[in-house]
ROTI-313169 format. One record per residue (C-alpha): residue number from 1; residue in three letters; x, y, z. Coordinates in Angstrom, 1 decimal. Example, Ala and Ser with C-alpha at 12.3 -4.5 7.8 and 13.67 -1.06 7.14 Angstrom:
! ROTI-313169
 num residuo   east  north     up
   1     Ala   12.3   -4.5    7.8
   2     Ser   13.7   -1.1    7.1
This chain:
! ROTI-313169
 num residuo   east  north     up
   1     Met   -9.3   14.6  -18.8
   2     Thr   -8.0   12.7  -15.8
   3     Lys   -7.3    9.0  -16.4
   4     Leu   -9.1    7.7  -13.2
   5     Ala  -12.2    9.9  -13.4
   6     Gly  -15.2    8.1  -11.8
   7     Arg  -13.1    5.4  -10.2
   8     Ser  -13.2    4.6   -6.5
   9     Ala  -10.1    3.6   -4.6
  10     Ile   -9.2    2.4   -1.1
  11     Val   -5.7    3.0    0.1
  12     Ser   -4.7    1.6    3.5
  13     Gly   -2.1    3.5    5.5
  14     Ser   -2.7    6.7    3.5
  15     Gly   -2.5    9.3    6.2
  16     Arg    1.3    9.6    6.0
  17     Gly    4.3    8.9    3.8
  18     Ile    4.0    6.8    0.7
  19     Gly    0.3    6.0    1.3
  20     Arg   -0.6    9.6    1.5
  21     Ala    1.3   10.3   -1.7
  22     Ile   -0.6    7.5   -3.4
  23     Ala   -4.0    8.8   -2.2
  24     Met   -3.1   12.3   -3.4
  25     Lys   -2.0   11.0   -6.8
  26     Leu   -5.0    8.9   -7.4
  27     Ala   -7.3   11.7   -6.4
  28     Ala   -5.5   14.2   -8.6
  29     Glu   -6.2   11.8  -11.5
  30     Gly   -9.9   11.8  -10.7
  31     Ala  -10.4    8.9   -8.4
  32     His  -12.6    9.1   -5.3
  33     Val  -10.5    7.9   -2.4
  34     Val  -11.1    6.2    0.9
  35     Val   -8.2    7.3    3.1
  36     Asn   -7.1    5.1    6.1
  37     Asp   -4.7    5.6    8.9
  38     Leu   -4.2    4.1   12.3
  39     Asp   -4.9    7.6   13.7
  40     Ala   -7.8    9.8   12.8
  41     Gly   -5.8   13.0   12.6
  42     Pro   -3.5   12.1    9.7
  43     Ala   -6.3   10.5    7.7
  44     Glu   -8.5   13.5    8.0
  45     Glu   -5.6   15.8    7.1
  46     Thr   -5.0   13.8    3.9
  47     Val   -8.8   14.1    3.1
  48     His   -8.6   17.8    3.7
  49     Glu   -5.7   18.2    1.3
  50     Ile   -7.4   16.2   -1.4
  51     Glu  -10.6   18.2   -1.1
  52     Ser   -8.6   21.5   -1.0
  53     Ala   -7.2   20.5   -4.4
  54     Gly  -10.6   19.8   -5.8
  55     Gly  -10.7   16.0   -5.2
  56     Val  -13.1   13.7   -3.4
  57     Ala  -12.2   11.6   -0.4
  58     Val  -13.5   10.2    2.9
  59     Ala  -11.5    9.1    6.0
  60     Val  -11.9    5.7    7.6
  61     Pro   -9.4    5.6   10.4
  62     Gly   -8.6    2.3   12.2
  63     Asp   -6.2   -0.5   12.6
  64     Val   -6.1   -2.7    9.5
  65     Cys   -5.1   -5.6   11.7
  66     Asp   -8.4   -5.5   13.6
  67     Ala  -10.6   -8.5   12.6
  68     Gly  -13.6   -6.3   11.6
  69     Phe  -11.8   -3.5    9.9
  70     Ala  -11.6   -4.9    6.4
  71     Gln  -15.4   -5.0    5.9
  72     Gln  -15.8   -1.5    7.2
  73     Phe  -13.0   -0.2    4.9
  74     Val  -14.5   -1.9    1.8
  75     Asp  -18.1   -1.0    2.6
  76     Ala  -17.1    2.7    2.9
  77     Ala  -16.1    2.8   -0.8
  78     Val  -19.4    1.1   -1.8
  79     Glu  -21.6    3.2    0.3
  80     Gln  -19.9    6.5   -0.4
  81     Phe  -18.9    6.1   -4.0
  82     Gly  -21.1    3.3   -5.3
  83     Gly  -18.4    0.6   -5.8
  84     Ile  -14.8   -0.3   -5.6
  85     Asp  -12.4   -0.1   -8.5
  86     Ile   -8.9    0.2   -7.1
  87     Ile   -7.4   -1.4   -3.9
  88     Val   -4.0   -0.4   -2.7
  89     Asn   -2.7   -2.4    0.3
  90     Asn    0.0   -0.1    1.6
  91     Ala   -0.3    0.0    5.4
  92     Gly    2.8   -1.2    7.3
  93     Tyr    5.9   -0.5    9.3
  94     Thr    9.1   -2.2   10.3
  95     Trp   10.1   -3.8   13.6
  96     Asp   13.6   -5.0   13.1
  97     Asn   15.8   -7.5   14.9
  98     Val   18.1  -10.4   14.2
  99     Leu   16.6  -13.9   14.4
 100     Gln   18.0  -14.9   17.8
 101     Lys   16.7  -11.8   19.4
 102     Met   13.2  -11.7   17.8
 103     Ser   10.1  -12.6   19.8
 104     Asp    7.1  -14.5   18.5
 105     Glu    5.1  -11.3   18.9
 106     Gln    7.6   -9.3   16.8
 107     Phe    7.5  -11.9   14.0
 108     Gln    3.7  -12.3   14.0
 109     Ala    3.1   -8.5   14.0
 110     Met    4.8   -8.2   10.6
 111     Leu    2.8  -11.0    9.2
 112     Asp   -0.4   -9.5   10.5
 113     Ile    0.1   -6.0    9.0
 114     His    1.8   -7.0    5.7
 115     Leu    0.0  -10.2    4.9
 116     Val   -3.1  -11.0    6.9
 117     Ala   -4.6   -7.5    6.7
 118     Pro   -4.3   -7.3    2.9
 119     Phe   -5.8  -10.8    2.7
 120     Arg   -8.8   -9.8    4.7
 121     Ile   -9.3   -6.6    2.7
 122     Leu   -9.2   -8.4   -0.6
 123     Arg  -11.5  -11.1    0.7
 124     Ala  -14.0   -8.5    1.9
 125     Ala  -13.9   -6.8   -1.5
 126     Leu  -14.6   -9.8   -3.6
 127     Pro  -18.4  -10.0   -3.2
 128     His  -18.8   -6.4   -4.2
 129     Ile  -16.5   -6.9   -7.2
 130     Arg  -18.3  -10.1   -8.3
 131     Lys  -21.7   -8.5   -8.0
 132     Ala  -20.5   -5.5  -10.1
 133     Val  -19.0   -7.7  -12.8
 134     Thr  -22.2   -9.7  -13.1
 135     Ala  -24.2   -6.5  -13.7
 136     Glu  -21.7   -5.1  -16.1
 137     Glu  -21.5   -8.3  -18.2
 138     Glu  -25.3   -8.4  -18.5
 139     Val  -25.1   -5.1  -20.4
 140     Gly  -22.0   -6.1  -22.4
 141     Arg  -19.7   -3.8  -20.4
 142     Ile  -16.2   -4.6  -19.2
 143     Val  -14.6   -2.6  -16.3
 144     Gln  -10.9   -3.3  -15.6
 145     Arg  -10.3   -3.1  -11.9
 146     Lys   -6.9   -2.8  -10.2
 147     Val   -5.2   -4.2   -7.1
 148     Val   -1.7   -3.0   -6.1
 149     Asn   -0.1   -4.7   -3.2
 150     Ile    3.0   -3.0   -1.6
 151     Ser    6.0   -5.2   -1.1
 152     Ser    9.7   -4.3   -0.6
 153     Thr   13.1   -5.3   -1.9
 154     Ser   13.5   -6.9    1.5
 155     Gly   10.8   -9.3    0.5
 156     Val   12.3  -10.0   -2.9
 157     Tyr   16.0  -10.2   -2.0
 158     Gly   16.1  -10.4    1.8
 159     Asn   17.7   -7.9    4.2
 160     Leu   19.7   -8.1    7.4
 161     Gly   17.7   -7.8   10.6
 162     Gln   14.3   -8.0    8.8
 163     Ile   13.4  -11.7    8.7
 164     Asn    9.9  -10.9    9.9
 165     Tyr    9.3   -7.9    7.5
 166     Ala   11.0   -9.8    4.6
 167     Ala    8.7  -12.8    5.2
 168     Gly    5.6  -10.7    5.2
 169     Lys    6.7   -8.8    2.1
 170     Ala    7.7  -12.0    0.3
 171     Gly    4.3  -13.4    1.2
 172     Ile    2.4  -10.5   -0.4
 173     Val    4.2  -11.2   -3.7
 174     Gly    3.0  -14.8   -3.6
 175     Met   -0.5  -13.6   -2.7
 176     Thr   -0.4  -11.2   -5.6
 177     Lys    0.6  -13.8   -8.2
 178     Thr   -2.0  -16.2   -7.0
 179     Leu   -4.8  -13.7   -6.9
 180     Ala   -3.9  -12.5  -10.4
 181     Lys   -4.8  -16.0  -11.6
 182     Glu   -8.0  -16.2   -9.5
 183     Trp   -9.3  -12.8  -10.3
 184     Gly   -8.4  -12.5  -14.0
 185     Arg  -11.9  -13.8  -14.8
 186     Tyr  -13.3  -10.7  -13.0
 187     His  -11.2   -8.4  -15.2
 188     Val   -9.0   -7.4  -12.2
 189     Asn   -5.3   -6.7  -12.6
 190     Val   -3.4   -7.8   -9.5
 191     Asn    0.2   -6.5   -9.2
 192     Ala    2.7   -5.5   -6.6
 193     Val    5.3   -2.8   -6.2
 194     Ala    8.5   -3.5   -4.2
 195     Phe   10.1   -0.4   -2.9
 196     Gly   13.7    0.1   -2.1
 197     Leu   15.0    3.1   -0.1
 198     Ile   12.2    5.7    0.0
 199     His   12.5    8.6    2.3
 200     Thr    9.7    8.6    4.9
 201     Arg    9.4    9.0    8.7
 202     Leu   10.3    5.3    9.0
 203     Thr   13.6    5.9    7.2
 204     Gln   14.3    9.4    8.6
 205     Pro   17.9   10.2    9.5
 206     Leu   18.5    9.7   13.2
 207     Lys   19.5   12.9   15.0
 208     Gly   20.5   12.3   18.6
 209     Glu   18.1    9.9   20.4
 210     Gln   16.4    7.0   18.7
 211     Ala   13.0    8.1   17.2
 212     Ser    9.9    5.9   17.7
 213     Ile    6.3    5.6   16.7
 214     Asp    3.3    4.2   18.7
 215     Val    1.6    1.2   17.0
 216     Gly   -1.2   -0.3   19.0
 217     Gly    0.5    0.6   22.3
 218     Arg    3.9   -0.7   21.1
 219     Asp    6.8    1.7   21.0
 220     Ile    8.5    0.9   17.7
 221     Ser   11.9    2.4   16.9
 222     Val   12.2    4.1   13.5
 223     Gly   14.9    6.0   11.7
 224     Val   18.2    5.1   10.1
 225     Arg   21.7    6.4   11.0
 226     Gln   22.8    9.0    8.5
 227     Glu   26.0    7.1    7.6
 228     Arg   23.8    4.1    6.6
 229     Leu   21.5    6.3    4.5
 230     Asp   24.6    7.8    2.8
 231     Ala   26.0    4.4    2.1
 232     Ala   22.7    3.1    0.7
 233     Ala   22.3    6.1   -1.5
 234     Lys   25.8    5.4   -3.1
 235     Thr   24.6    2.0   -4.2
 236     Val   21.6    3.5   -6.1
 237     Pro   22.6    4.3   -9.8
 238     Leu   20.4    7.4   -9.5
 239     Gly   22.5    8.5   -6.6
 240     Arg   19.7    9.0   -4.0
 241     Gly   16.7    7.4   -2.3
 242     Gly   13.3    8.0   -3.7
 243     Thr   10.5   10.4   -2.6
 244     Pro    7.0    9.3   -1.6
 245     Glu    5.7   11.0   -4.7
 246     Glu    8.0    8.9   -6.9
 247     Ala    6.9    5.8   -5.1
 248     Ala    3.3    6.8   -5.7
 249     Gly    4.0    7.2   -9.4
 250     Ala    4.9    3.5   -9.7
 251     Val    1.6    2.5   -8.0
 252     Tyr   -0.4    5.0  -10.2
 253     Leu    1.1    3.5  -13.4
 254     Leu   -0.4    0.1  -12.5
 255     Cys   -3.8    1.7  -12.0
 256     Thr   -4.0    3.3  -15.4
 257     Pro   -5.7    1.9  -18.5
 258     Glu   -2.2    1.5  -20.1
 259     Ala   -1.6   -1.3  -17.6
 260     Asp   -4.7   -3.3  -18.4
 261     Tyr   -2.6   -6.2  -19.7
 262     Ile    0.0   -6.2  -16.9
 263     Asn   -1.0   -8.9  -14.4
 264     Gly    0.7  -10.9  -11.7
 265     Gln    3.8   -8.9  -11.7
 266     Cys    6.0   -7.4   -9.0
 267     Ile    7.6   -4.2  -10.2
 268     Ile   10.8   -3.1   -8.4
 269     Cys   10.9    0.6   -7.7
 270     Asp   14.4    1.2   -6.2
 271     Gly   16.2    3.5   -8.5
 272     Gly   18.1    0.6  -10.0
 273     Arg   19.9   -0.4   -6.8
 274     Val   19.4   -4.1   -7.1
C-alpha cells in the first residue's frame, strides 16, 4: 500500500529537474499531483510519464511569479482532486553576479521566484485548508497536511556570487519557521529542504559555449565549469553531487506519516558537504 494514497499535491516547477523527480516520487507513492512548469511542454511530459506509470496528474503550466497564478494553481488541486494535502514550493533558478555588478532587476527576480511566489501560493491555499479542517474536526477526524519549501545551502551558509539567490533562499527558511507556528493549529507540518550540489540542467557541465535558458524573455546563463564541479564533488564526503531522485527522496520523507511530528525544520540535503 502506497503511503500517500488519496492525497493531492501541488509541485511548482515540476516539469524538469528536481521538481519533476519530486512529482514522480509523490505520484509513485499514490498522490494525485498538479504539475507546473513555466512551459507547457515539460509539464505535460511529466504528466504523461506519471500516467504511463499508473499515477494520476494534471498540468497547470504558467509563471509562478504572475500575480494571478497562485490561485489558479491551488484551485486546480481542489477542482480536480477535491482538496489540497501537500504543497511543494520548488520552482526556481539562479541568476548569479557579484554585488557590485548586480542590477535591481536581477536581485528582485530572485526574491520574486524564491520568496514572493511561494508566499502567494501558500496564502491562496489557506482558505481551502481551513475549510477542510473545519469539516474534518466536526466529524472527529484529523488530517495531517504537509508543506515543503525548497531552500539551498546558499541560503543557509551563503555563497559567492549569489547574494540575490541566497537572500531568497534564506527568506524561505524564515517563512517556513513562521508558518510552522501559524499553521500548526490546522495540523499542517511546514518544513524546508536545503539542497547542496544536485546535478540538473542548471548545474550541467559547461562544454564549449555558455549554456542558457529563457525565463520570461530573459536569457539566463546556466551551467558550471567542469573543474568547479570536480572541486565541489571532492568536498562532499560521499564523493559526488546528488541526483534529482535523491533530492526528491528528502522531500518525500517530509510528506510521509512518519514525519507528522517534524515541524519548522530546514533539512540539509548535501551529502554531508557542509
